[in-house]
C-alpha positions, 0 to 999 in steps of 0.5 A, a space after each residue: 535401498 537403491 544401489 548406485 548401479 540401479 539395483 535394489 534391495 529391501 528389508 522387511 519387517 518379517 524377514 531374514 534370520 531368527 536365532 533363539 534358545 528355548 526349552 521343550 516340555 514333553 508329556 506322555 500324551 504327545 503334547 509339547 510346550 515350547 518356550 523360547 527367547 529369540 533375536 530376529 533381524 534383517 539388514 542390507 548394506 551398500 557403499 553409502 550406508 545400511 538399513 536394518 530391522 530387528 526385534 526380540 521375540 518371546 514365544 510360547 507354543 504348544 504342539 501335538 506330536 507324532 513319531 516324525 512330526 509335530 504341529 502346533 501354534 501359540 503366541 509371540 511377543 516381539 519386544 523392542 522392534 526398531 528400524 534403522 537406516 544410515 545413508 550418506 551419514 544421515 541416520 534415522 531410527 524408528 521405534 515400534 511398540 511391543 507387539 503380540 502375534 500368533 504363530 502356526 508351525 509344522 516340524 518334521 524330524 530329520 534325525 534324532 535331534 534335528 527338526 525341519 519346520 515351516 512356520 507362519 507368523 501373523 503380526 503387525 507393528 505400530 510406530 511409537 513416538 511422533 508418528 504413532 498410529 502408523 502400522 507395518 505388517 510383519 507377517 511372514 512365512 519361514 523355514 526353521 531348523 531346530 537342534 535339540 540337546 
C-alpha cells in the first residue's frame, strides 16, 4: 500500500500473526503429536483504505523431543485463504483455493510451560475464480511462542 507521504507497506501471504489452539499427545518414547486449528493474518491500514490477507491453518505435526528442545514437522492445510483491499471506497476480494503445505519446526523450552520456536512453512496459494491458475508463494519463516496448559 502506498501512503500519501510516499511511504510504502505491503502485506504478504505468509506474514504477521498466527494465533491457534491445539493439543499435544506425548508418549514415553519422546515422540509428540501436535494437532492445532489456527487463524493467520496480515494487514495494513492507511487513511484512504486497508488491505489484508487471512487464512485458517489446520496442522498435524510430529516431534522428537529431548529435555529442553523438540524438532519436527508435518502437514498444514490452509482453509479459506482470502486477500482483500479497500482503497478510496473501491473494494476487491481475491479468494484462493484451500492449500496443503509442509512445516518444519524447532522449539526450545524456556520455562515449564513456555516454549520458544523457529518455524518454516512451505506453501503456495492458487487463485480461485476467474483468475484461477495464478499462484502466490505463501512460504514463510516465523518465530513462535507456545504456552502449554
